[in-house]
N, CA, C and O atoms as CSV, one atom per row, in Angstrom:
chain,resi,resn,atom,element,x,y,z
A,1,UNK,N,N,20.088,55.873,28.223
A,1,UNK,CA,C,19.329,56.913,27.719
A,1,UNK,C,C,19.512,57.196,26.139
A,1,UNK,O,O,18.543,57.316,25.390
A,2,UNK,N,N,21.119,57.309,25.622
A,2,UNK,CA,C,21.223,56.996,24.307
A,2,UNK,C,C,20.509,56.274,23.678
A,2,UNK,O,O,20.203,56.609,22.534
A,3,UNK,N,N,20.024,55.052,24.240
A,3,UNK,CA,C,19.475,54.031,23.474
A,3,UNK,C,C,17.955,54.355,23.095
A,3,UNK,O,O,17.365,54.176,22.029
A,4,UNK,N,N,17.438,54.974,24.505
A,4,UNK,CA,C,15.881,55.394,24.020
A,4,UNK,C,C,15.946,56.393,23.023
A,4,UNK,O,O,15.214,56.324,22.036
A,5,UNK,N,N,16.777,57.344,23.191
A,5,UNK,CA,C,16.789,58.374,21.797
A,5,UNK,C,C,16.845,57.962,20.823
A,5,UNK,O,O,16.135,58.487,19.965
A,6,UNK,N,N,17.746,56.769,20.427
A,6,UNK,CA,C,17.674,56.461,19.233
A,6,UNK,C,C,16.619,55.767,18.662
A,6,UNK,O,O,16.263,56.060,17.521
A,7,UNK,N,N,15.915,54.649,19.462
A,7,UNK,CA,C,14.429,54.154,19.316
A,7,UNK,C,C,13.259,55.219,19.002
A,7,UNK,O,O,12.304,55.152,18.229
A,8,UNK,N,N,13.682,56.209,19.874
A,8,UNK,CA,C,12.292,57.536,19.569
A,8,UNK,C,C,12.694,57.884,18.122
A,8,UNK,O,O,11.786,57.835,17.293
A,9,UNK,N,N,13.903,58.222,17.709
A,9,UNK,CA,C,14.126,59.096,16.685
A,9,UNK,C,C,13.690,57.961,15.426
A,9,UNK,O,O,13.158,58.427,14.419
A,10,UNK,N,N,13.900,56.660,15.506
A,10,UNK,CA,C,13.519,55.734,14.406
A,10,UNK,C,C,12.474,55.558,14.020
A,10,UNK,O,O,12.181,55.405,12.835
A,11,UNK,N,N,11.295,55.544,15.480
A,11,UNK,CA,C,10.179,55.541,15.467
A,11,UNK,C,C,9.472,56.512,14.991
A,11,UNK,O,O,8.567,56.170,14.230
A,12,UNK,N,N,9.609,57.699,15.214
A,12,UNK,CA,C,9.004,58.986,14.795
A,12,UNK,C,C,9.593,59.553,13.671
A,12,UNK,O,O,8.817,60.369,13.173
A,13,UNK,N,N,10.527,59.473,13.129
A,13,UNK,CA,C,11.370,60.093,12.131
A,13,UNK,C,C,11.445,59.160,10.842
A,13,UNK,O,O,10.959,59.227,9.713
A,14,UNK,N,N,12.305,58.222,11.539
A,14,UNK,CA,C,12.944,57.494,9.980
A,14,UNK,C,C,11.469,56.182,9.643
A,14,UNK,O,O,11.242,55.884,8.470
A,15,UNK,N,N,10.747,55.638,10.611
A,15,UNK,CA,C,10.124,54.851,9.871
A,15,UNK,C,C,8.832,55.534,9.045
A,15,UNK,O,O,8.533,55.158,7.912
A,16,UNK,N,N,8.217,56.428,9.653
A,16,UNK,CA,C,7.257,57.202,8.693
A,16,UNK,C,C,7.984,57.839,7.417
A,16,UNK,O,O,7.211,57.763,6.461
A,17,UNK,N,N,8.946,58.316,7.136
A,17,UNK,CA,C,9.580,58.575,6.085
A,17,UNK,C,C,9.658,57.648,5.191
A,17,UNK,O,O,9.305,57.919,4.044
A,18,UNK,N,N,10.090,56.480,5.482
A,18,UNK,CA,C,10.393,55.217,4.868
A,18,UNK,C,C,8.980,54.591,4.202
A,18,UNK,O,O,8.841,54.179,3.050
A,19,UNK,N,N,8.087,54.637,5.152
A,19,UNK,CA,C,6.719,54.138,4.724
A,19,UNK,C,C,6.242,55.044,3.537
A,19,UNK,O,O,5.844,54.533,2.490
A,20,UNK,N,N,6.305,56.771,3.772
A,20,UNK,CA,C,5.837,57.497,2.800
A,20,UNK,C,C,6.359,57.239,1.376
A,20,UNK,O,O,5.669,57.087,0.368
A,21,UNK,N,N,7.917,57.215,1.485
A,21,UNK,CA,C,8.631,56.813,0.147
A,21,UNK,C,C,8.342,55.539,-0.395
A,21,UNK,O,O,8.711,55.513,-1.569
A,22,UNK,N,N,7.809,54.416,-0.012
A,22,UNK,CA,C,7.688,53.091,-0.232
A,22,UNK,C,C,6.242,53.054,-0.780
A,22,UNK,O,O,5.910,52.287,-1.684
A,23,UNK,N,N,5.389,53.939,-0.173
A,23,UNK,CA,C,4.184,53.997,-0.810
A,23,UNK,C,C,3.966,54.679,-2.167
A,23,UNK,O,O,3.164,54.307,-3.023
A,24,UNK,N,N,4.935,55.908,-2.253
A,24,UNK,CA,C,5.028,56.348,-3.345
A,24,UNK,C,C,5.445,55.402,-4.720
A,24,UNK,O,O,4.784,55.244,-5.746
A,25,UNK,N,N,6.627,54.902,-4.400
A,25,UNK,CA,C,6.977,54.034,-5.150
A,25,UNK,C,C,6.170,52.821,-5.769
A,25,UNK,O,O,6.232,52.293,-6.879
A,26,UNK,N,N,5.315,52.543,-4.546
A,26,UNK,CA,C,4.113,51.283,-5.105
A,26,UNK,C,C,3.405,52.033,-5.706
A,26,UNK,O,O,3.105,51.591,-6.815
A,27,UNK,N,N,2.897,53.212,-5.417
A,27,UNK,CA,C,1.835,53.759,-6.333
A,27,UNK,C,C,2.258,54.044,-8.105
A,27,UNK,O,O,1.574,53.901,-9.118
A,28,UNK,N,N,3.720,54.512,-7.905
A,28,UNK,CA,C,3.935,54.757,-9.511
A,28,UNK,C,C,4.364,53.500,-10.238
A,28,UNK,O,O,4.426,53.532,-11.467
A,29,UNK,N,N,4.688,52.310,-9.523
A,29,UNK,CA,C,4.732,50.995,-10.071
A,29,UNK,C,C,3.286,50.428,-10.639
A,29,UNK,O,O,3.007,50.038,-11.773
A,30,UNK,N,N,2.538,50.510,-9.559
A,30,UNK,CA,C,0.970,49.926,-10.046
A,30,UNK,C,C,0.317,50.921,-10.868
A,30,UNK,O,O,-0.352,50.383,-11.750
A,31,UNK,N,N,0.274,52.300,-10.889
A,31,UNK,CA,C,-0.006,52.991,-11.960
A,31,UNK,C,C,0.283,52.649,-13.287
A,31,UNK,O,O,-0.620,52.474,-14.106
A,32,UNK,N,N,1.640,52.527,-13.604
A,32,UNK,CA,C,2.461,52.412,-14.619
A,32,UNK,C,C,1.734,51.101,-15.069
A,32,UNK,O,O,1.063,50.995,-16.095
A,33,UNK,N,N,1.970,50.108,-14.132
A,33,UNK,CA,C,1.564,48.718,-14.735
A,33,UNK,C,C,0.108,48.481,-15.348
A,33,UNK,O,O,-0.230,47.728,-16.261
A,34,UNK,N,N,-0.634,49.337,-14.581
A,34,UNK,CA,C,-2.190,49.522,-14.885
A,34,UNK,C,C,-2.378,50.125,-16.471
A,34,UNK,O,O,-3.051,49.675,-17.398
A,35,UNK,N,N,-1.680,51.090,-16.411
A,35,UNK,CA,C,-1.783,52.172,-17.542
A,35,UNK,C,C,-1.593,50.999,-18.928
A,35,UNK,O,O,-2.397,50.679,-19.804
A,36,UNK,N,N,-0.282,50.590,-18.686
A,36,UNK,CA,C,0.319,49.805,-19.833
A,36,UNK,C,C,-0.685,48.502,-19.992
A,36,UNK,O,O,-0.914,48.063,-21.119
A,37,UNK,N,N,-1.147,48.030,-19.072
A,37,UNK,CA,C,-2.043,47.070,-19.168
A,37,UNK,C,C,-3.289,47.416,-19.811
A,37,UNK,O,O,-3.739,46.576,-20.591
A,38,UNK,N,N,-4.045,48.671,-19.611
A,38,UNK,CA,C,-5.177,49.143,-20.270
A,38,UNK,C,C,-4.983,49.663,-21.746
A,38,UNK,O,O,-5.894,49.674,-22.574
A,39,UNK,N,N,-3.629,50.114,-21.994
A,39,UNK,CA,C,-3.484,50.491,-23.492
A,39,UNK,C,C,-2.766,48.925,-24.024
A,39,UNK,O,O,-2.207,49.087,-25.109
A,40,UNK,N,N,-2.697,47.969,-23.683
A,40,UNK,CA,C,-2.622,46.530,-24.494
A,40,UNK,C,C,-3.585,45.841,-24.463
A,40,UNK,O,O,-3.537,44.983,-25.345
A,41,UNK,N,N,-4.720,45.786,-23.680
A,41,UNK,CA,C,-6.034,45.462,-23.686
A,41,UNK,C,C,-6.949,45.964,-24.596
A,41,UNK,O,O,-7.667,45.163,-25.195
A,42,UNK,N,N,-7.065,47.358,-24.841
A,42,UNK,CA,C,-7.496,48.063,-25.724
A,42,UNK,C,C,-7.068,48.657,-27.056
A,42,UNK,O,O,-7.627,49.543,-27.703
A,43,UNK,N,N,-5.897,47.943,-27.343
A,43,UNK,CA,C,-5.399,48.385,-28.579
A,43,UNK,C,C,-6.244,48.632,-29.627
A,43,UNK,O,O,-7.084,47.781,-29.920
A,44,UNK,N,N,-6.140,49.929,-30.404
A,44,UNK,CA,C,-6.936,50.121,-31.716
A,44,UNK,C,C,-8.027,50.744,-31.218
A,44,UNK,O,O,-8.841,50.954,-32.118
A,45,UNK,N,N,-8.407,51.155,-30.082
A,45,UNK,CA,C,-9.585,51.834,-29.479
A,45,UNK,C,C,-9.435,53.007,-29.943
A,45,UNK,O,O,-8.287,53.443,-30.031
A,46,UNK,N,N,-10.544,53.812,-30.353
A,46,UNK,CA,C,-10.460,55.121,-30.967
A,46,UNK,C,C,-10.654,56.046,-29.388
A,46,UNK,O,O,-10.422,57.254,-29.347
A,47,UNK,N,N,-11.036,55.378,-28.355
A,47,UNK,CA,C,-10.795,56.318,-27.235
A,47,UNK,C,C,-9.554,56.301,-26.673
A,47,UNK,O,O,-9.461,57.040,-25.693
A,48,UNK,N,N,-8.416,55.604,-27.017
A,48,UNK,CA,C,-7.068,55.646,-26.374
A,48,UNK,C,C,-6.616,57.335,-26.623
A,48,UNK,O,O,-6.017,58.066,-25.834
A,49,UNK,N,N,-7.084,57.622,-27.877
A,49,UNK,CA,C,-6.376,59.218,-28.371
A,49,UNK,C,C,-7.078,60.055,-27.710
A,49,UNK,O,O,-6.858,61.259,-27.843
A,50,UNK,N,N,-8.081,59.581,-26.850
A,50,UNK,CA,C,-8.792,61.047,-26.254
A,50,UNK,C,C,-7.992,61.186,-24.693
A,50,UNK,O,O,-8.078,62.203,-24.004
A,51,UNK,N,N,-7.413,60.280,-24.402
A,51,UNK,CA,C,-6.715,60.272,-22.973
A,51,UNK,C,C,-5.761,61.502,-23.114
A,51,UNK,O,O,-5.337,61.850,-24.216
A,52,UNK,N,N,-5.423,62.186,-21.882
A,52,UNK,CA,C,-4.345,63.296,-22.028
A,52,UNK,C,C,-3.229,62.728,-21.105
A,52,UNK,O,O,-2.176,63.347,-20.956
């Protein structure tokens, strides 16, 4: 019975939380790298200063 409870807690608590945290970290990394690439590719453009 204890083994089934551990499996259920893992399935319904640990895995969803870890997926949400992993997705957040990947979003930050992807967003940062895309922003840096955009600034690098369009260096010197007058439109960069209008971004907030």
